[in-house]
N, C-alpha and C positions, 0 to 999 in steps of 0.2 A: 644086287645090291639092297641092302636091308636098311633098318634104322635102329638107334640105339634104345636102350631099354635101362628106366631108372627105376627102382623098386626101394619100397620101406617097409620097416618091420619095427613093431613096439619094442623095448628093451626092458625086460625087468629083471630084479633080483628077489626072488621070491614072490612078494606081492608089491614090492615097491617100484613104482615107474622111473627108470633111468635115463629115458631119452629114445629117439628113434634112431635105427639103423638105417643110413641110405647108401644104396649101391648103384653103381653106374656099369652097365654091360655094353660090349662092343657089339655091331651088326651078326658077328658070327658067334656070340654066346660068351666071349671070354670076358672074366670080369675085369674091370679096369681101374677101380678102386671102390673103397667103401669108408664110410665114417659115422660117427655118432653125434646127432646134435642133440642138444638139451631141450629140446620142444615136442609137444604132442603133435605131429603132422598131419595134416588134412588135406594136402594139395602137393602135388610134384609135377614140375616140369623140365625137360632138357632139350639141348639143343646139339647134344653129343660132346659138348665141350663143358659144360656149365649145366649143373643141376639146380634148380628152384625149389624149395622147401616152404611151404606155407604153413603156420601153425595156427592152432586153435585160439590162440592167445592175439591174433592180430600180426604176429612177427613173421619176417620173411627172410630166409637163408640163401644165400648162393654159394653153391659148393663148386668148387675149383680144384681138379687134381687131389681130391679127398681131403681138403681144408677148406676152411669157411673163408670166402673171399670178401663177403660183406653181410651184413645185417641191420634190417630196418625193421621199427615197430610202428605202429599206429596206437595213438592213446584212444583209450575207450572214449573219452569224452568228443574225440573229433568224428568218430564215427556214427554217433546218433545224434539227431538232432529232434526235438520235439516241437511240437505245435501247441497252441495255446489249450488245446483238450487235453493236454499230457500224453496223447498216444504217439506212438513212433511211427515214422514215415520213411 
């Protein structure tokens, strides 16, 4: 018994970034589905049913059956807090 694999690759049209191709593969290597999300992906995770794709912009896509099941974003202002010194912590 093996585990599933999720993979991603940037999609370009010449020099323009179009999105990220995400694919889910079965334990025996068969492709189950693939999808394109319009985000620069920096992280992937799967439970063999859904695939989570984290974007450089703070977005999180959850894909199921090759379609976007949900999308969440975090506002840049909520991720960073400053001390009175002006440094990030």
